[in-house]
Each structure stands twice: as C-alpha cells, then as structure tokens.
C-alpha positions as CSV (number, residue, x, y, z in Angstrom):
1,V,18.8,-8.1,11.5
2,D,18.3,-11.9,11.9
3,L,22.0,-12.4,12.6
4,F,23.1,-12.3,16.2
5,D,25.7,-14.1,18.4
6,P,23.8,-14.6,21.7
7,L,26.5,-16.6,23.5
8,F,28.9,-13.7,23.2
9,F,26.6,-11.8,25.4
10,G,25.7,-14.7,27.7
11,I,22.2,-15.1,26.2
12,S,20.8,-18.5,25.3
13,P,19.7,-19.1,21.7
14,R,16.2,-19.9,23.0
15,E,15.9,-16.5,24.6
16,A,17.5,-14.7,21.6
17,R,14.7,-16.0,19.4
18,V,12.2,-13.8,21.2
19,I,14.4,-10.8,21.6
20,D,13.4,-7.8,19.5
21,P,16.2,-7.3,16.9
22,Q,16.4,-3.7,18.0
23,Q,17.7,-4.9,21.3
24,R,20.2,-7.1,19.6
25,L,21.5,-4.3,17.4
26,V,21.8,-1.9,20.2
27,L,23.7,-4.4,22.3
28,E,26.2,-5.0,19.5
29,L,26.6,-1.3,18.8
30,A,27.2,-0.5,22.5
31,W,30.1,-2.9,22.5
32,E,31.5,-1.5,19.2
33,A,31.1,2.1,20.3
34,L,33.0,1.5,23.5
35,E,35.7,-0.3,21.6
36,D,35.9,2.6,19.2
37,A,36.3,5.0,22.2
38,G,39.2,2.9,23.5
39,I,37.2,1.7,26.5
40,A,37.1,-2.0,27.5
41,P,33.3,-2.8,27.9
42,G,34.0,-5.1,30.8
43,S,35.8,-2.3,32.7
44,L,32.6,-0.3,33.3
45,A,30.8,-2.8,35.6
46,G,29.4,-1.0,38.6
47,S,30.0,2.5,37.1
48,D,27.5,5.3,36.7
49,T,27.5,4.9,33.0
50,G,24.1,5.9,31.5
51,V,22.3,4.4,28.5
52,F,19.8,6.5,26.5
53,V,18.3,5.0,23.3
54,G,15.7,6.5,21.1
55,A,13.1,3.9,19.8
56,S,9.6,4.6,18.5
57,W,8.4,1.5,16.7
58,S,7.7,-2.0,18.0
59,D,7.5,-3.9,14.8
60,Y,8.8,-7.2,16.1
61,S,6.2,-7.2,18.9
62,A,3.5,-6.6,16.3
63,L,4.7,-9.5,14.2
64,A,4.8,-11.7,17.3
65,H,1.2,-10.8,18.2
66,Q,0.2,-11.5,14.6
67,A,1.7,-14.9,14.9
68,A,0.3,-15.4,18.4
69,P,-1.3,-18.9,17.7
70,H,2.2,-20.2,16.9
71,L,4.2,-18.2,19.5
72,E,5.4,-20.0,22.5
73,I,4.7,-17.7,25.5
74,G,7.7,-18.3,27.7
75,P,9.6,-16.5,30.4
76,H,11.6,-14.4,28.0
77,V,8.8,-13.0,25.8
78,A,8.0,-10.0,28.1
79,T,11.6,-8.7,28.3
80,G,12.2,-9.7,24.7
81,M,9.4,-7.5,23.4
82,H,9.4,-4.6,25.9
83,D,10.8,-1.3,24.5
84,S,12.4,-0.3,27.8
85,I,14.7,-3.3,27.6
86,I,16.3,-1.9,24.5
87,A,18.4,0.2,26.8
88,N,18.2,-1.9,30.0
89,R,19.7,-4.9,28.3
90,V,22.9,-3.0,27.6
91,S,23.1,-1.9,31.2
92,Y,22.4,-5.4,32.4
93,A,25.0,-7.1,30.1
94,L,27.8,-4.6,31.0
95,G,26.8,-4.1,34.6
96,L,26.2,-0.4,34.2
97,Q,24.4,1.4,37.1
98,G,23.7,4.8,35.6
99,P,20.3,5.9,34.2
100,S,19.0,3.5,31.6
101,M,16.0,4.4,29.4
102,A,14.4,4.0,26.0
103,V,13.1,7.3,24.7
104,D,10.1,7.7,22.4
105,T,9.5,11.1,21.0
106,A,8.7,9.9,17.5
107,C,11.1,11.4,14.8
108,S,13.2,13.2,17.4
109,S,13.8,10.2,19.6
110,S,17.6,9.8,19.0
111,L,18.3,13.5,19.4
112,V,16.3,13.7,22.6
113,A,18.3,10.6,23.8
114,V,21.5,12.5,23.2
115,H,20.0,15.6,25.0
116,L,19.1,13.5,28.0
117,A,22.6,11.9,28.0
118,C,24.2,15.4,28.1
119,Q,21.8,16.5,30.8
120,S,22.9,13.5,32.9
121,L,26.5,14.3,32.3
122,W,26.2,18.0,33.0
123,S,24.3,17.3,36.3
124,G,26.9,14.8,37.5
125,E,24.4,12.0,37.4
126,S,26.7,10.1,35.0
127,D,30.3,10.4,34.0
128,L,29.9,8.4,30.8
129,A,26.9,7.7,28.6
130,L,25.9,5.7,25.5
131,A,23.3,7.5,23.4
132,G,21.7,7.0,20.1
133,G,18.7,5.3,18.5
134,V,17.4,2.3,16.6
135,T,14.4,1.7,14.2
136,L,13.6,-1.3,12.1
137,N,10.8,-1.6,9.6
138,L,9.5,-5.1,9.9
139,F,5.7,-4.8,9.9
140,G,3.9,-3.7,6.8
141,P,0.7,-2.3,8.4
142,H,2.8,0.5,10.0
143,Y,3.7,1.7,6.5
144,L,0.0,1.7,5.6
145,A,-0.9,3.6,8.8
146,M,1.7,6.3,8.0
147,N,0.4,6.5,4.4
148,E,-3.2,7.0,5.6
149,I,-2.3,10.1,7.5
150,G,-0.5,11.5,4.4
151,A,3.0,11.3,6.0
152,L,4.8,9.4,3.3
153,S,6.3,11.0,0.2
154,P,4.5,9.6,-2.9
155,D,7.7,9.4,-5.0
156,G,9.7,7.9,-2.1
157,R,12.2,10.8,-1.9
158,C,12.9,13.1,1.0
159,K,13.1,16.8,0.3
160,A,13.8,18.3,3.7
161,F,13.5,22.1,3.9
162,D,12.5,22.3,0.2
163,A,9.4,23.9,-1.2
164,R,8.7,20.6,-3.0
165,A,8.6,18.6,0.3
166,D,5.6,16.3,0.2
167,G,6.2,13.8,2.9
168,M,8.8,11.6,4.7
169,V,10.5,8.4,3.7
170,R,10.8,5.7,6.4
171,G,14.4,4.6,6.9
172,E,15.9,2.1,9.2
173,G,19.1,1.6,11.1
174,A,20.8,2.1,14.4
175,A,23.7,4.2,15.9
176,L,25.2,4.8,19.3
177,V,27.9,7.2,20.4
178,V,29.9,7.4,23.6
179,V,29.4,10.8,25.4
180,T,31.5,12.1,28.2
181,P,32.6,15.5,29.6
182,L,35.5,16.9,27.6
183,R,37.8,17.0,30.6
184,V,37.2,13.3,31.2
185,A,37.9,12.4,27.6
186,L,41.2,14.4,27.7
187,E,42.2,12.9,31.1
188,R,41.6,9.4,29.8
189,G,43.1,10.0,26.4
190,L,39.8,9.1,24.6
191,P,39.3,10.1,21.0
192,V,37.2,13.2,20.6
193,Y,35.1,13.4,17.4
194,C,33.0,16.5,18.3
195,L,32.0,18.7,21.1
196,I,28.4,19.2,22.1
197,R,28.1,22.9,23.2
198,G,24.5,22.8,24.2
199,S,21.1,21.3,23.5
200,A,17.4,22.0,24.0
201,V,14.0,20.2,23.9
202,N,10.5,21.6,23.5
203,N,7.2,20.7,22.0
204,D,5.2,22.2,19.2
205,G,2.2,22.6,21.5
206,L,-1.0,23.6,19.7
207,S,-0.6,23.8,15.9
208,N,-2.8,23.2,12.8
209,G,-2.7,19.4,13.4
210,L,-1.4,16.9,15.9
211,T,1.4,15.8,13.5
212,A,2.0,19.2,12.0
213,P,5.0,21.3,12.9
214,N,4.8,24.7,14.6
215,P,7.3,27.1,13.1
216,S,7.3,29.5,16.1
217,A,7.9,26.7,18.6
218,Q,10.8,25.4,16.4
219,E,12.3,28.9,16.3
220,A,12.0,29.2,20.1
221,L,13.8,25.8,20.3
222,L,16.7,27.0,18.1
223,R,17.0,30.2,20.1
224,S,17.1,28.2,23.4
225,A,19.8,25.9,22.0
226,Y,22.0,28.8,20.9
227,Q,21.6,30.5,24.2
228,R,22.6,27.4,26.2
229,A,25.5,26.8,23.9
230,D,26.6,30.5,24.3
231,L,26.8,30.7,20.5
232,S,25.6,33.4,18.0
233,P,23.5,31.9,15.2
234,W,25.6,33.5,12.5
235,L,28.6,31.5,13.7
236,V,26.8,28.2,12.9
237,D,26.9,26.3,9.7
238,Y,24.1,23.8,8.9
239,V,24.9,20.3,7.6
240,E,21.8,18.8,6.1
C-alpha cells in the first residue's frame, strides 16, 4: 500500500505523502474497473457517473496523529486524511458529476455502497456508477479495541454461519465494480458479469447488545430483498 504513481493522476509527490493509502487504492481500482468495463476513464468527464465507496476505518489518520510532533501540517493534510475524499478524489480526478460519497456502516459498508449505487441508477440520478469498498489495517490499537469487546476469533479463523463461530478475523483489501442498468450495458456493448435483481437495507434496532445481531431483523431484510427482486427464496443458491 506504500506504492503509488501520483503523477499519473496529476498529484504531486508531496501531496501523495499525506494521502490515505485507501484513497490511493480506490483511485487505482476505479481506473482499472473502468478499463475492464471497456470504458475510457477520460470519456466520463462531466457525466452523471456516481461513486459509492464503503470505508469504516481511518488507520492512516490515526497513525498521523500518533506521529503529530513530526507531521508537517500543510494544505493537503485535511483532504488527505478525510474519509469522504476516498470517493470524492475519484470524482475529482475523472471529472465525474454524479453522487460521490464514502459510506460507513461498519461490516456492511461495501454492500450498502452497492445498494446506494443501484438506488441511484434505478432513480435515474446516475447512468453509471462505481461501487465497492476499501479497508486497510495499519494501526495496532484498533486490533486491541476489537479484541477488548470480544469481536475477534481467538484462533484467527472465520467460521461464518457455523455453530463453532467465536468471532471475526480482520481482513484488508479493496474492490470496485462498474454498475449500470442492463439496457445501457447492452446498448454500449459492455461486458456483463452479473445482474443485480434487487437489494435492501435495514438495521438490527434493539438487540441484546449494540454490536450483537438481531435474527428477526435480518430475516425481515432477506424477505424485503427477495420481494424487491421479485424472486422466490427457494430459487436462490447461497455462495458463502
């Protein structure tokens, strides 16, 4: 995550030094995603293309504050460290004028970003969108904080939906996809990897703890998603 070609994006090396690596990764992936879709990134300037990026940790900012006595506070620090700029920098670099936002809903941030991108497309607010998420583990105390609330698996292994499940394992990475209405993709001859039939978002509300799941709320979410997608649950296969 320390490797970045700032001049390619018109960014000075001095500014790049204080830009959160999450911003740098998303900028690179936005370019790659558009290339993969057969869209020249420079062709989207002035378009209603939206950018929706899930991001829920600010480790680089925490590191910078820890090193505050040695950090030069210059004009680029505020934008370099602010989570909203993770999405906004993509819009700025490519001249995109659709909605641009970083989304923080903790573990579901990337999925909610995709949901918001779909909503923007379905409402006609955008005709193309970049959606995904990024997370980098750069600050040790965040691990300790998660461990203190009992969130981490003691053996370092995920066991999702298993009776042996005893906590999460923090991973890191980034991914972006290009989302557009099917008719637009077909008209432009864009590659189609999958079709999003519907999506839904809710909250657990009151449960037996702030960070604990609420099974009835999650059931309601699934029912809502199936209804919006006009799909019967027994027609769906789960890939874990």
